C-alpha positions as CSV (number, residue, x, y, z in Angstrom):
1,P,-19.1,5.8,-33.5
2,I,-21.5,3.2,-35.1
3,S,-19.0,1.4,-37.0
4,I,-19.2,-1.2,-39.2
5,R,-21.9,-3.3,-37.6
6,G,-24.0,0.1,-36.3
7,G,-26.7,-2.1,-37.1
8,I,-30.1,-0.8,-37.8
9,N,-31.3,1.1,-34.3
10,L,-28.4,3.6,-34.3
11,Y,-29.8,5.4,-31.8
12,Q,-29.4,2.1,-29.2
13,Y,-28.2,3.2,-25.5
14,A,-25.0,1.7,-24.4
15,P,-26.1,-1.6,-22.6
16,N,-25.0,-1.0,-19.2
17,P,-22.7,1.9,-18.8
18,I,-21.1,1.4,-15.2
19,S,-19.2,-2.3,-16.3
20,W,-17.6,0.3,-18.7
21,I,-16.0,2.5,-15.9
22,D,-14.9,2.0,-12.5
23,P,-17.4,4.4,-10.2
24,L,-15.1,3.3,-6.8
25,G,-11.3,3.0,-8.7
26,L,-10.7,-0.1,-7.7
27,A,-10.0,-1.9,-11.3
28,S,-6.3,-2.8,-11.9
29,T,-4.4,0.4,-13.7
30,N,-1.4,-1.9,-14.1
31,N,-0.3,-4.9,-13.7
32,P,-1.7,-7.2,-10.8
33,G,0.8,-7.8,-8.0
34,V,2.8,-5.3,-9.8
35,Y,3.9,-1.8,-7.4
36,D,6.8,-0.3,-6.1
37,V,8.3,-1.2,-2.8
38,Y,10.6,1.3,-1.0
39,G,11.2,-0.7,1.7
40,E,9.7,-3.8,3.8
41,A,9.6,-5.3,7.3
42,R,8.9,-8.5,8.4
43,L,7.1,-9.1,12.0
44,P,7.2,-12.2,13.7
45,S,4.5,-14.6,14.0
46,D,3.1,-14.1,17.1
47,M,2.6,-10.2,16.1
48,Y,0.4,-11.2,13.2
49,R,-3.1,-10.8,14.6
50,M,-2.0,-7.5,16.6
51,S,-3.3,-3.7,15.7
52,D,-2.2,-1.9,12.5
53,G,-0.3,0.4,15.0
54,K,1.9,-2.4,16.5
55,H,2.4,-3.2,13.0
56,F,3.6,-0.2,11.6
57,Q,6.0,0.6,14.9
58,E,7.8,-2.6,14.2
59,A,7.8,-1.8,10.3
60,N,8.9,1.8,11.3
61,R,11.6,0.4,14.0
62,Q,13.3,-1.8,11.3
63,L,13.2,0.7,8.6
64,Y,14.8,3.0,11.2
65,Y,17.4,1.2,11.3
66,Q,17.9,0.3,7.8
67,M,18.2,3.3,6.9
68,K,20.6,3.8,9.9
69,N,23.2,1.8,9.2
70,D,22.6,1.9,5.0
71,P,23.9,5.8,4.1
72,Q,22.9,5.0,0.4
73,F,19.3,3.4,1.1
74,K,18.8,6.3,3.7
75,A,20.2,8.7,0.9
76,T,17.4,7.0,-1.6
77,L,14.5,7.2,0.7
78,E,15.4,11.0,1.5
79,G,15.4,11.8,-1.8
80,K,11.7,10.3,-2.6
81,Y,9.9,10.9,0.8
82,P,12.6,13.9,2.6
83,G,12.4,13.8,6.2
84,I,11.5,10.4,6.5
85,F,13.9,9.1,8.8
86,E,13.0,11.9,11.2
87,K,9.3,10.7,10.7
88,V,10.3,7.1,11.2
89,S,12.6,8.1,14.3
90,P,11.6,7.4,18.1
91,G,10.4,9.8,19.6
92,K,11.3,11.8,23.4
93,R,10.8,8.3,25.3
94,G,12.4,5.5,22.7
95,A,8.6,4.8,21.2
96,F,8.6,4.5,17.3
97,P,5.4,6.1,15.8
98,R,2.6,3.6,14.7
99,K,1.6,5.4,11.7
100,A,3.1,4.8,8.6
101,P,5.4,8.0,7.6
102,T,3.9,11.2,5.8
103,G,5.6,14.1,4.6
104,I,4.7,17.8,3.5
105,G,3.6,16.3,-0.7
106,W,4.2,12.9,0.3
107,E,2.5,10.0,1.7
108,T,3.3,6.1,2.2
109,T,1.6,3.4,4.0
110,W,2.9,0.1,5.3
111,H,1.5,-2.6,2.3
112,H,0.3,-6.1,4.2
113,H,1.5,-8.4,1.6
114,E,-1.3,-11.4,0.6
115,R,0.8,-14.1,0.1
116,V,3.9,-13.4,2.3
117,G,2.8,-13.6,6.2
118,G,4.6,-10.9,8.1
119,L,5.5,-8.9,5.3
120,L,4.7,-5.5,5.2
121,Q,6.3,-3.2,2.0
122,L,6.7,1.2,2.4
123,V,4.5,2.0,-0.6
124,D,3.1,5.3,-1.5
125,G,-0.1,5.9,0.1
126,P,-2.3,7.2,-2.7
127,D,-1.0,4.9,-5.1
128,H,-2.4,2.0,-3.2
129,N,-5.2,3.9,-2.8
130,S,-6.1,4.1,-6.3
131,R,-4.7,1.2,-7.9
132,H,-6.6,-1.2,-5.2
133,L,-6.6,-4.7,-7.2
134,D,-3.2,-3.8,-8.2
135,Y,-1.9,-4.0,-4.7
136,H,-4.8,-6.6,-4.1
137,P,-5.4,-9.1,-6.9
138,K,-7.5,-11.2,-5.2
139,G,-10.0,-8.7,-3.8
140,Y,-8.4,-8.4,-0.6
141,G,-4.7,-7.9,1.2
142,G,-2.4,-10.0,4.3
143,R,-4.2,-8.6,6.8
144,K,-7.2,-10.8,5.7
145,T,-5.1,-13.7,4.5
146,W,-2.4,-13.5,7.7
147,G,-3.0,-10.9,10.1
148,G,-6.2,-11.6,11.3
149,G,-8.9,-9.5,9.1
150,S,-10.4,-5.9,10.1
151,G,-11.6,-7.3,13.2
152,C,-7.8,-7.3,14.5
153,R,-6.7,-3.8,13.5
């Protein structure tokens, strides 16, 4: 559209079309720092620099007991993520899963909160991936600020 300030050159190309789009999908789509959280786990400080697998295992353990001790919370999560209780339950040898729970038609991840040390938040996996700057307003998350960075993954 030309609008009122079309100027003399009506065929001028856009100055930089890449600045008007988000080819990597990293731009915020809502409000930075605002996202839905479905569960939380707190890591002790001696676990901060352990692997994601260890972080997720501890978070799954805590979520399992939260759901086991709170039937209403369990029902709410099962309504959103059918089968999640089974996905975070310990295996035959008593070990908890080292990955975020995933089921048919749904996927979650444990988000490392960027400011609160040791706080993992259960969030939708696809939402976490597609709204990077909403979850990481500074461009990075808690893994970098308190969790030892990518070298500890």
